[in-house]
C-alpha positions in Angstrom: -30.3 -10.7 36.4 -31.1 -7.0 37.2 -29.5 -5.4 40.1 -31.0 -2.4 41.8 -27.8 -0.5 42.5 -28.9 2.3 40.1 -32.3 2.6 41.6 -31.8 5.7 43.7 -35.3 5.7 44.9 -34.3 2.8 47.1 -30.9 3.7 48.3 -29.9 2.7 51.7 -28.7 6.1 53.0 -30.1 6.9 56.5 -27.0 8.6 57.8 -25.0 5.5 57.7 -21.2 5.9 57.3 -20.7 4.2 54.0 -17.0 3.6 54.7 -17.8 1.8 58.0 -20.6 -0.1 56.4 -18.3 -1.4 53.7 -15.6 -2.2 56.2 -18.1 -4.1 58.4 -19.4 -6.2 55.4 -15.9 -7.1 54.3 -15.0 -8.0 57.8 -18.1 -10.4 58.1 -17.4 -11.7 54.6 -13.8 -12.5 55.4 -14.6 -14.1 58.8 -16.9 -16.5 56.9 -14.0 -17.1 54.3 -16.2 -15.9 51.5 -14.9 -14.2 48.4 -16.4 -11.1 47.0 -17.7 -13.2 44.0 -19.3 -15.9 46.5 -21.0 -13.2 48.6 -22.3 -11.2 45.5 -23.5 -14.4 43.7 -27.3 -13.9 43.2 -27.4 -10.5 44.9 -25.2 -8.1 42.9 -22.2 -7.9 40.7 -18.8 -8.4 42.3 -17.7 -5.0 41.2 -20.7 -3.4 43.0 -19.8 -5.3 46.2 -16.2 -4.2 45.9 -17.4 -0.5 45.7 -19.7 -1.1 48.7 -16.8 -2.5 50.6 -14.5 0.4 49.7 -17.3 2.9 50.8 -17.7 4.3 47.3 -21.3 3.0 46.7 -24.5 3.0 48.7 -26.2 -0.2 48.1 -30.0 -0.5 47.7 -32.2 -1.8 50.5 -32.8 -5.0 48.8 -29.0 -5.6 48.3 -28.3 -4.8 51.8 -31.1 -7.1 52.9 -29.8 -10.0 50.8 -26.1 -9.5 51.9 -27.2 -9.7 55.5 -29.1 -12.9 54.9 -26.0 -14.4 53.3 -23.7 -13.3 56.1 -26.2 -14.5 58.6 -26.8 -11.2 60.3 -29.7 -8.8 60.7 -29.6 -5.4 58.9 -29.9 -3.9 62.4 -26.9 -5.7 63.6 -25.0 -4.8 60.5 -25.9 -1.1 61.0 -25.0 -1.2 64.8 -21.6 -2.7 64.0 -21.0 -0.3 61.3 -21.7 2.6 63.7 -19.4 1.3 66.4 -16.2 2.5 64.6 -17.7 5.8 63.7 -15.7 8.6 65.5 -18.9 10.7 65.9 -20.6 7.8 67.5 -17.8 7.3 69.8 -17.8 11.0 70.7 -21.5 11.0 71.4 -21.1 8.0 73.7 -18.1 9.6 75.5 -20.1 12.8 76.1 -23.2 11.1 77.2 -21.3 9.2 79.8 -19.7 12.3 81.1 -23.1 14.1 81.1 -24.9 11.4 82.9 -22.2 10.9 85.5 -22.5 14.7 86.1 -18.7 15.2 85.2 -19.5 18.6 83.7 -16.0 20.0 84.2 -14.5 17.1 82.0 -17.5 17.3 79.6 -16.7 20.9 79.1 -13.0 20.3 78.6 -13.8 17.4 76.1 -16.1 19.5 74.1 -13.7 22.2 73.6 -10.8 19.7 72.8 -13.1 17.6 70.5 -14.4 20.8 68.8 -10.9 22.0 67.7 -10.2 18.5 66.2 -13.5 18.1 64.3 -13.4 21.6 62.8 
């Protein structure tokens, strides 16, 4: 079986936080009580799945698609779940809420407070 992990023209890297993606895949896998070997079977090597779960490797589009099918989730829901824990996504949501509620004073203070923590 040939895996596409080294096919860089099809890498799944659209600004996705690979660490969060890996954590989400691992969480879904363990929720289903699957081992890495069971999830990887027919999709990729166990070692590749391990590297994906650790955030060390970006899987190909085909591998992500097949993993999602085996986990019973859509690619969109996997990506959305992966983004939920991202500190930048959380910061964006927090700042948007302040902006849309017209709480500009708190927004200004948050921007200055967050800016010093992110730099």
